[in-house]
C-alpha positions in Angstrom: -7.0 0.7 25.1 -8.5 -2.4 23.6 -11.3 -0.4 22.1 -8.8 2.1 20.5 -6.8 -0.8 19.0 -10.0 -2.5 17.8 -11.2 0.7 16.2 -8.0 1.2 14.4 -8.0 -2.3 13.1 -11.6 -2.0 11.9 -10.8 1.3 10.1 -7.7 -0.2 8.5 -9.6 -3.3 7.4 -12.5 -1.3 6.1 -10.3 1.2 4.2 -8.1 -1.5 2.7 -11.2 -3.5 1.6 -12.8 -0.4 0.1 -9.7 0.7 -1.7 -9.2 -2.8 -3.0 -12.8 -3.0 -4.2 -12.6 0.4 -5.9 -9.3 -0.7 -7.6 -11.0 -3.8 -8.9 -13.9 -1.9 -10.3 -11.9 0.9 -11.8 -8.8 -0.5 -13.4 -6.6 -3.5 -13.4 -3.5 -4.0 -11.3 -1.4 -3.4 -14.4 -3.2 -0.1 -15.1 -2.7 0.9 -11.5 1.0 0.2 -11.7 1.3 2.2 -14.9 -0.5 5.2 -13.5 1.6 5.0 -10.3 4.8 4.8 -12.4 3.9 7.8 -14.5 3.0 9.8 -11.5 6.2 9.0 -9.7 8.4 9.6 -12.7 6.9 13.1 -13.1 6.9 14.0 -9.4 10.4 12.7 -8.6 11.8 13.9 -11.9 13.4 10.5 -12.8 15.2 10.2 -16.0 14.5 7.3 -18.4 17.6 5.5 -17.4 16.8 5.9 -13.7 13.2 4.8 -14.2 14.3 1.6 -16.1 16.6 0.6 -13.3 14.4 1.8 -10.4 10.9 0.5 -11.1 11.7 -3.3 -11.3 12.9 -2.9 -7.7 10.0 -0.6 -6.7 7.4 -3.1 -7.9 9.2 -6.0 -6.4 8.9 -4.3 -3.1 5.3 -3.5 -3.7 4.6 -7.2 -4.4 6.4 -8.3 -1.2 4.4 -5.8 0.8 1.2 -7.0 -0.7 2.2 -10.6 0.2 3.0 -9.7 3.8 -0.4 -8.0 4.2 -2.3 -10.9 2.6 -0.5 -13.5 4.8 -1.3 -11.5 7.9 -5.0 -11.5 7.0 -5.0 -15.2 6.1 -3.4 -16.2 9.5 -6.5 -14.9 11.3 -8.8 -17.1 9.3 -11.9 -14.8 9.2 -13.6 -15.1 5.9 -15.5 -12.3 4.2 -19.0 -12.0 5.7 -18.2 -13.9 8.8 -18.2 -12.3 12.3 -14.9 -12.3 14.1 -14.6 -13.1 17.7 -12.7 -10.8 20.1 -9.8 -13.3 20.1 -9.7 -13.1 16.3 -9.8 -9.3 16.4 -6.9 -9.2 18.8 -4.9 -11.7 16.6 -5.7 -9.5 13.6 -4.5 -6.3 15.3 -1.3 -8.1 16.3 -0.8 -9.6 12.8 -1.1 -6.2 11.2 1.3 -4.7 13.7 3.8 -7.4 12.8 3.2 -6.9 9.1 3.9 -3.2 9.5 7.2 -4.0 11.2 8.2 -6.5 8.4 7.2 -3.9 5.8 9.3 -1.2 7.5 12.3 -3.5 7.5 11.8 -4.3 3.8 11.5 -0.7 2.9 14.8 0.1 4.7 16.4 -2.8 2.8 15.1 -1.5 -0.5 16.1 2.1 0.2 19.7 0.9 0.2 19.1 -0.7 -3.2 17.4 2.5 -4.5 20.4 4.6 -3.4 22.7 2.5 -5.6 20.5 3.5 -8.6 19.3 7.1 -8.0 20.5 10.0 -5.8 19.0 10.3 -2.3 17.1 13.4 -3.2 15.2 11.4 -5.9 14.6 8.5 -3.5 12.9 11.0 -1.2 11.0 12.4 -4.1 9.8 8.9 -5.0 8.6 8.3 -1.4 6.8 11.6 -1.4 5.3 10.9 -4.8 4.1 7.5 -3.7 2.3 9.1 -0.8 0.8 11.8 -3.0 -0.4 9.2 -5.5 -2.2 7.3 -2.8 -3.9 10.5 -1.5 -4.9 11.5 -5.0 -6.3 8.1 -5.7 -8.3 8.1 -2.5 -9.6 11.6 -3.3 -10.6 10.6 -6.8 -12.5 7.5 -5.4 -14.2 9.6 -2.8 -15.3 12.1 -5.4 -16.6 9.3 -7.7 -18.7 8.0 -4.8 -20.1 11.4 -4.1 -20.9 11.9 -7.8 -22.8 8.5 -7.8 -25.0 9.5 -4.9 
């Protein structure tokens, strides 16, 4: 069981680090937000009025999620390039599990705020579009890496 949890933690850390590195080398955080916003508007079929009311909340949530993940990583205290001990890995796995719980609670809180702005069907459309955007971005990054080789 420890090996499975450790493997999952390593995969999550590696994937997150790789995505973050690719984002840094490809476009700024602002460019990323703009692309994400455009994609979500199109996929969820948000009107201009809905978009103007919705996206400040959406990006507020994204920033809070980012902060939670960053804090979880900082608590462990493993710096880039250092080898972690088993104890640190266990702590990291637990911190990420706690972070996921906090993020889920935040998302539930923000869904209530979203529903005050847009119909439930569009909220679901936004959630699906956000997931699709991440998959598309990952696919594009993977293709770029293959093209470089």
